[in-house]
C-alpha positions in Angstrom: 111.6 -87.6 -174.1 111.7 -88.9 -170.5 108.0 -89.0 -169.9 105.4 -91.5 -168.7 104.1 -92.4 -172.1 107.7 -93.0 -173.4 108.7 -95.0 -170.4 105.5 -97.1 -170.5 106.2 -97.9 -174.1 109.9 -98.8 -173.5 109.0 -100.9 -170.4 106.9 -103.2 -172.6 108.1 -102.6 -176.1 111.7 -103.6 -175.3 110.7 -107.0 -173.8 112.4 -109.3 -174.4 114.7 -107.7 -176.9 116.4 -105.4 -174.4 115.4 -106.3 -170.8 117.8 -103.7 -169.4 116.0 -100.8 -171.2 112.7 -102.3 -170.1 113.7 -102.6 -166.5 115.1 -99.1 -166.3 111.9 -97.7 -167.8 109.8 -99.6 -165.3 111.9 -98.2 -162.5 111.4 -94.7 -163.9 107.7 -95.3 -163.8 108.0 -96.3 -160.2 109.9 -93.1 -159.5 107.1 -91.1 -161.1 104.6 -92.8 -158.7 106.6 -91.7 -155.7 107.6 -88.2 -156.8 105.0 -86.7 -159.1 102.3 -84.3 -157.9 100.3 -84.8 -161.1 97.3 -87.2 -160.7 97.1 -88.0 -164.4 100.9 -88.7 -164.6 100.8 -91.0 -161.5 97.8 -92.9 -162.9 99.6 -93.3 -166.3 102.8 -94.5 -164.6 100.9 -97.0 -162.5 99.0 -98.3 -165.5 102.4 -98.6 -167.4 103.7 -100.7 -164.5 100.6 -102.8 -164.7 101.0 -103.6 -168.4 104.7 -104.3 -167.8 103.8 -106.9 -165.1 101.0 -108.5 -167.1 103.5 -109.0 -170.0 106.2 -110.6 -167.8 103.8 -112.8 -165.8 100.9 -113.6 -168.1 100.2 -114.5 -171.7 96.9 -112.8 -172.1 98.2 -109.5 -173.4 100.5 -110.9 -176.0 99.1 -112.5 -179.2 102.2 -114.7 -179.3 102.7 -115.9 -175.7 106.0 -117.6 -176.7 107.5 -114.3 -177.6 106.4 -112.1 -174.8 104.3 -113.6 -172.0 103.9 -116.5 -169.6 106.3 -116.4 -166.6 108.9 -114.4 -168.6 110.2 -113.1 -165.3 111.3 -116.6 -164.3 112.8 -117.5 -167.7 116.4 -117.1 -168.9 115.4 -113.8 -170.5 116.0 -112.1 -167.1 119.3 -112.6 -165.3 119.3 -112.9 -161.6 120.9 -109.5 -161.4 118.1 -108.0 -163.4 115.5 -109.7 -161.3 117.1 -108.4 -158.1 117.2 -104.9 -159.6 113.4 -105.0 -159.9 112.8 -106.7 -156.5 115.1 -104.2 -154.6 113.1 -101.1 -155.7 110.5 -100.5 -153.0 107.7 -99.6 -155.3 108.3 -102.2 -158.0 109.0 -104.7 -155.3 105.6 -104.1 -153.8 103.9 -104.4 -157.2 105.8 -107.7 -157.8 104.5 -109.0 -154.5 101.0 -107.8 -155.4 101.1 -109.5 -158.8 102.6 -112.8 -157.6 100.9 -113.4 -154.3 98.5 -116.4 -154.4 96.8 -115.3 -151.2 93.9 -112.9 -151.9 93.8 -111.5 -148.4 97.5 -110.8 -148.6 97.1 -109.2 -152.1 94.4 -106.9 -150.6 96.8 -105.9 -147.8 99.6 -105.1 -150.2 97.2 -103.1 -152.4 95.9 -101.3 -149.3 99.4 -100.1 -148.4 100.1 -98.9 -151.9 96.8 -97.1 -152.3 97.1 -95.5 -148.8 100.5 -94.3 -149.6 100.0 -93.1 -153.1 96.8 -91.8 -154.8 95.5 -92.5 -158.3 96.8 -96.1 -158.8 94.5 -97.8 -161.3 96.5 -101.1 -161.5 96.6 -101.5 -157.7 92.9 -100.8 -157.5 92.3 -103.4 -160.3 94.4 -106.0 -158.4 92.5 -105.3 -155.2 89.2 -105.5 -157.0 90.2 -108.8 -158.6 91.1 -110.3 -155.1 87.8 -109.0 -153.7 86.0 -110.8 -156.4 87.8 -114.0 -155.6 86.7 -113.6 -151.9 83.1 -112.8 -153.0 83.3 -109.2 -151.7 81.5 -108.0 -154.8 80.3 -104.6 -153.7 83.8 -103.6 -152.6 85.2 -105.0 -155.8 82.7 -102.8 -157.8 84.0 -99.7 -156.0 87.6 -100.5 -156.7 87.1 -101.5 -160.3 84.9 -98.6 -161.2 87.6 -96.2 -159.8 90.3 -98.1 -161.6 88.6 -97.7 -164.9 88.0 -94.0 -164.3 91.7 -93.7 -164.0 92.7 -96.1 -166.7 89.8 -96.8 -169.1 92.0 -99.0 -171.4 92.5 -101.9 -169.0 90.5 -104.7 -170.7 91.1 -107.0 -167.7 89.4 -104.6 -165.3 86.2 -104.7 -167.4 86.1 -108.5 -167.1 86.5 -108.2 -163.3 83.9 -105.5 -163.3 81.5 -107.8 -165.1 82.2 -110.5 -162.5 81.5 -108.1 -159.7 78.2 -107.0 -161.3 77.2 -110.6 -161.7 78.1 -111.1 -158.0 75.5 -108.5 -156.9 72.9 -109.9 -159.4 73.2 -107.0 -161.8 73.3 -109.0 -165.0 72.7 -106.1 -167.3 75.7 -104.3 -165.7 77.7 -107.4 -166.4 76.8 -107.3 -170.1 77.5 -103.6 -170.3 81.0 -104.1 -168.9 81.8 -106.9 -171.4 80.5 -104.6 -174.2 82.8 -101.8 -173.0 85.7 -104.3 -172.9 85.0 -105.3 -176.4 85.1 -101.7 -177.5 88.5 -101.3 -175.8 89.8 -104.4 -177.5 88.7 -102.9 -180.8 90.6 -99.7 -180.1 93.7 -101.8 -179.3 93.1 -103.7 -182.5 93.2 -106.9 -180.5 90.6 -109.6 -180.1 90.7 -112.7 -177.9 90.1 -115.0 -181.0 93.6 -113.9 -182.2 95.0 -116.1 -179.4 93.7 -119.5 -178.5 95.2 -119.0 -175.0 93.6 -115.6 -174.7 90.5 -114.5 -172.8 88.0 -115.6 -175.5 87.0 -118.9 -173.9 86.6 -117.3 -170.5 84.4 -114.6 -171.9 82.3 -117.1 -173.8 81.7 -119.1 -170.6 81.0 -116.0 -168.6 78.5 -114.6 -171.1 76.7 -117.9 -171.3 76.4 -118.0 -167.5 75.3 -114.4 -167.3 72.7 -114.7 -170.0 71.4 -117.9 -168.4 71.1 -116.2 -165.0 69.2 -113.3 -166.6 66.9 -115.8 -168.3 66.2 -117.5 -165.0 65.6 -114.2 -163.3 63.2 -113.0 -166.0 61.4 -116.4 -166.0 61.0 -116.3 -162.2 59.6 -112.7 -162.4 57.0 -113.7 -165.0 56.0 -116.8 -163.1 55.5 -114.8 -159.9 
């Protein structure tokens, strides 16, 4: 059936075995974002686009990053014609800009335009929250990431950024809760960072160590004072 769940699966599941099918499915998801009146359907389509982009630009979501992952978009898997097909679509083109921009202020501006034009975009909110974290705008990041997870509670990356935002506002217990929630999501997905040495395991270990250390210092200061 031609529905959001099916297109989300095809957009990712056919990479890199059949890029044409994957691309057409991603474009149908973009069309859903622009034409649907159903909030849940739009959120699902946006989340599907997000997973598609994470697979073709990053290795974190794939246990075998050589098969499906790092900078796949720029590899020989995609022809120039296929790349242009994605870039020429106004919605996917905007998402590609959002995902690949290195300037966090620019990423926020791109996300602003998408979110202002279309409602219920969890991936766009996640990307904006991520950029706001990078600019130390932690309170605004918390707002974006909380809303993103309400719309798409299965985005493990958003929980990491939520944890960073909580730490940024000195809510270390909130940080740990976010990481625990992320761990529960990874269990549901039957994926754990230790499955992939290039995965998010090292980042999480460092983050948790820093967070627990900050909580210890805060607790020690309160006892001393």
